[in-house]
C-alpha positions in Angstrom: -0.2 0.4 0.1 1.2 3.3 -0.6 3.0 4.9 2.1 0.7 8.3 1.7 -2.4 5.7 1.1 -1.7 4.6 4.4 -1.2 7.5 6.2 -4.8 8.9 4.4 -6.0 6.4 6.2 -5.0 6.5 9.6 -5.8 10.1 9.7 -9.3 9.0 8.9 -9.8 6.0 11.8 -7.6 8.5 14.3 -10.7 11.6 13.2 -13.3 8.5 12.8 -13.1 7.5 16.7 -12.2 11.2 18.0 -15.1 11.9 16.6 -16.6 8.6 18.8 -15.5 9.5 21.7 -16.8 12.5 21.7 -20.4 11.3 20.5 -20.4 9.3 23.2 -19.0 11.8 25.7 -21.6 14.1 24.3 -24.9 11.2 24.6 -23.1 10.9 28.1 -23.6 14.2 29.3 -27.2 14.5 28.1 -28.3 11.9 29.4 -26.3 12.7 33.1 -28.2 16.5 31.8 -31.4 14.8 31.7 -31.2 12.6 34.5 -30.5 15.6 37.0 -32.8 17.8 35.4 -35.7 15.2 36.2 -34.9 15.4 40.0 -34.8 18.6 40.3 -38.1 18.7 38.7 -39.1 15.6 41.3 -38.0 18.4 43.4 -40.0 20.8 42.4 -43.4 18.8 42.7 -42.5 17.0 46.2 -42.1 20.9 47.8 -45.2 22.1 45.9 -47.0 19.1 46.6 -46.3 19.2 50.4 -47.3 22.8 50.5 -50.7 22.7 49.5 -50.9 19.4 51.6 -50.1 21.7 54.9 -52.2 24.9 53.2 -55.3 22.2 52.6 -55.0 20.8 55.9 -54.7 23.4 58.1 -58.2 25.7 56.5 -60.2 21.9 57.1 -58.5 21.8 59.9 -59.5 25.6 61.5 -63.2 24.9 59.4 -63.5 22.2 62.3 -62.4 24.2 64.7 -65.0 26.8 63.6 -67.3 24.1 63.3 -67.3 22.6 66.6 -67.9 26.3 68.0 -71.1 27.3 66.2 -72.2 23.3 67.0 -71.3 24.6 70.4 -72.6 27.4 70.5 -76.3 26.4 68.9 -76.5 23.9 72.4 -76.4 26.8 74.5 -79.3 28.6 72.1 -81.0 25.7 72.3 -81.1 25.1 76.3 -82.0 29.2 76.3 -84.6 28.1 73.9 -85.8 24.8 76.0 -85.5 27.0 79.5 -83.2 25.2 80.8 -81.3 28.5 81.4 -83.0 29.6 84.5 -82.1 34.0 82.9 -81.4 33.2 79.9 -83.8 36.1 77.6 -84.9 36.4 73.6 -81.7 38.7 73.8 -79.0 36.2 74.6 -80.8 33.9 72.6 -80.4 36.9 69.7 -77.1 37.1 70.7 -76.2 33.3 71.1 -77.6 33.3 67.2 -75.3 36.3 65.9 -71.8 34.2 67.4 -73.4 31.0 65.9 -74.1 32.9 62.0 -70.0 34.0 62.5 -68.9 30.9 63.2 -70.5 29.6 60.7 -69.6 32.3 57.7 -65.8 32.1 59.2 -66.2 28.4 58.4 -67.3 28.9 55.2 -64.7 30.9 54.3 -62.3 28.0 55.4 -64.2 25.6 53.5 -64.2 27.4 50.0 -59.7 28.1 51.2 -59.7 24.0 51.5 -61.9 23.7 48.3 -59.2 26.1 46.0 -56.3 24.0 47.8 -58.9 21.0 46.7 -58.5 22.5 42.8 -55.0 22.7 43.4 -54.1 18.7 43.9 -56.2 18.2 41.0 -53.6 19.7 39.1 -50.2 18.6 41.7 -51.2 14.8 42.4 -51.2 12.5 42.2 -55.0 11.7 40.7 -55.8 8.8 43.4 -55.5 11.9 46.0 -58.6 13.5 44.8 -61.4 11.5 46.1 -60.0 12.6 49.4 -59.9 15.3 48.9 -63.0 15.4 47.3 -64.4 13.2 50.3 -62.8 16.1 53.1 -64.7 19.1 51.0 -67.8 17.1 50.8 -67.7 16.2 54.6 -67.1 19.9 55.3 -70.3 21.3 54.3 -72.6 18.6 54.7 -71.9 19.9 58.5 -72.5 23.1 57.6 -75.0 22.8 56.2 -76.6 21.2 59.1 -75.7 24.0 61.5 -76.9 26.0 58.8 -80.4 24.1 59.2 -80.1 23.7 62.7 -80.5 27.4 63.3 -83.1 28.4 60.9 -84.8 25.9 62.7 -84.1 27.6 66.2 -88.0 29.6 65.5 -89.5 26.1 65.3 -88.5 25.0 68.9 -84.9 22.7 71.1 -86.3 19.7 70.0 -86.2 20.3 66.3 -81.7 22.1 66.6 -81.0 19.3 68.9 -82.4 16.7 66.5 -80.1 18.1 63.1 -77.5 18.8 66.1 -77.5 15.0 66.4 -77.3 15.2 62.2 -73.9 17.0 62.5 -72.5 15.1 65.7 -72.5 11.8 63.0 -71.2 13.8 59.8 -69.2 15.3 62.1 -68.1 11.4 62.4 -67.7 10.7 58.7 -65.6 13.9 58.0 -62.8 12.3 61.0 -62.3 9.5 59.1 -62.9 11.3 55.6 -60.0 14.0 56.9 -57.8 10.6 59.1 -57.4 9.1 55.1 -56.4 12.2 53.7 -53.5 12.5 56.0 -52.5 9.2 55.9 -52.5 9.2 52.1 -50.4 13.0 51.4 -47.9 10.9 54.7 -47.5 8.3 51.6 -46.9 10.8 49.3 -44.6 12.6 51.0 -42.8 10.2 51.7 -41.7 9.3 48.2 -44.4 7.4 47.1 -47.2 7.8 45.4 -50.6 5.8 45.3 -51.0 2.9 43.0 -54.0 3.3 41.1 -56.6 -0.3 41.5 -56.3 -1.9 38.8 -51.6 -1.4 38.5 -51.4 -3.7 42.3 -48.7 -6.4 42.7 -50.7 -8.9 44.6 -48.2 -11.2 43.9 -45.1 -9.3 45.3 -44.4 -9.6 48.3 -44.1 -6.0 51.0 
């Protein structure tokens, strides 16, 4: 083989080798950058979910407290209506009704804040957490509606108010279960575990 041709071929082989090494290096950097980007994205989603779940829990707990306080004042109003409080007057009953109304309005605003958080959870997910979120908001709305009806029924007497208060207590028990379910699921997600969909669960795998 002519020495000139051999030299050209040798140089070509060197160029190809260099290009191959450069391509591999580029692909390695690109893959590493992609992996780093995915990690950073996952961290950002985790941080936003953590903040959002905390905001939802705060709004729900405050709404629950407002409803509990409203129920307590309604119980006092019921006592006034039934004449169990010796010094009760119509003005005292009216004052208690105003206090109840204020608590119900407070609860309504807080439930609205919780609903806004629930709407954002619908976007950030995971999707399998949505049912638990909806259950909590619906339970709060149900209690608010019952206490509102109880206040509206004050003119009908203490017995009707008492029946509605008993109904709200049962709803409060359902709320406690729903809220507990949400917090458990949210904690599972924050710990780094996506909630599996029912059809995705592998029942043959060891826990």
